[in-house]
C-alpha positions in Angstrom: 147.3 157.5 168.8 149.2 157.5 165.5 149.8 154.0 165.3 145.7 153.6 164.9 145.6 156.3 163.0 148.2 154.2 160.2 146.1 151.2 161.0 143.2 153.2 160.1 144.1 154.6 157.0 145.6 151.4 155.8 142.3 150.1 156.5 141.0 152.3 154.2 143.4 152.1 151.2 142.6 148.1 151.6 138.9 148.5 151.3 139.0 150.9 148.5 141.9 148.5 146.6 139.0 145.3 147.1 135.8 147.8 145.8 138.3 148.5 142.9 139.1 144.9 142.4 135.3 143.8 142.7 134.1 146.3 140.1 137.2 145.4 137.7 135.4 141.9 138.0 131.8 142.7 137.7 132.9 144.9 134.3 134.8 141.9 133.0 138.1 143.5 133.0 139.5 140.9 135.6 138.8 137.1 135.8 139.5 134.6 138.9 142.9 132.7 138.5 141.0 129.4 138.9 139.1 130.7 135.7 142.4 131.3 134.1 143.8 127.9 135.1 140.9 126.2 133.9 140.8 128.0 130.6 144.2 127.4 130.2 144.2 123.5 131.4 141.2 123.1 128.6 143.7 124.3 125.6 146.4 122.2 126.9 144.5 119.1 126.6 142.6 120.3 123.1 146.4 121.2 121.7 147.8 117.5 123.1 144.7 115.6 121.3 145.0 117.8 117.9 148.4 117.0 117.6 148.4 113.3 118.9 145.9 113.1 116.2 148.0 114.4 113.1 150.6 111.8 113.4 148.2 108.5 113.0 146.3 110.6 110.5 149.5 111.3 108.2 150.6 107.6 109.0 149.2 105.7 105.9 150.0 108.8 104.0 153.4 109.1 104.8 154.5 105.5 104.4 153.8 105.0 100.9 155.5 108.8 100.3 159.2 109.4 99.0 159.1 112.9 97.6 160.4 115.3 100.5 158.4 118.4 99.2 155.4 116.2 99.0 156.0 115.0 102.9 156.4 118.5 104.3 153.4 119.5 102.4 151.5 116.9 103.9 152.5 117.8 107.3 152.5 121.4 107.2 149.0 121.4 106.1 148.1 119.1 109.2 149.8 121.8 111.3 148.0 124.8 109.8 144.8 123.1 110.3 146.1 122.7 114.2 146.9 127.0 114.2 143.6 127.6 112.5 141.7 125.6 115.0 143.4 127.4 117.5 142.1 130.7 116.6 138.7 130.6 116.3 139.0 129.5 119.9 140.8 132.6 121.0 138.4 133.7 123.4 138.9 134.3 127.1 137.7 132.3 130.0 
């Protein structure tokens, strides 16, 4: 009989935990792994697109530039644009 009681108690705890998780999800405190993966994948794709574009956009300007300070300023400005773009899309899935 003890084994049956332990099984029942374990089942009750599991049911309570499941209800807590479901409530957290309804409140928006918990999201599914699928949603998180989709969000992260979209941010990686966006970052790749932005970073790929930097080289293409700087190519012409840098080809004629010889001053290291100006070259650094040009590259920093494009990287900062990426950083600003990243912060405005900082919402959760």
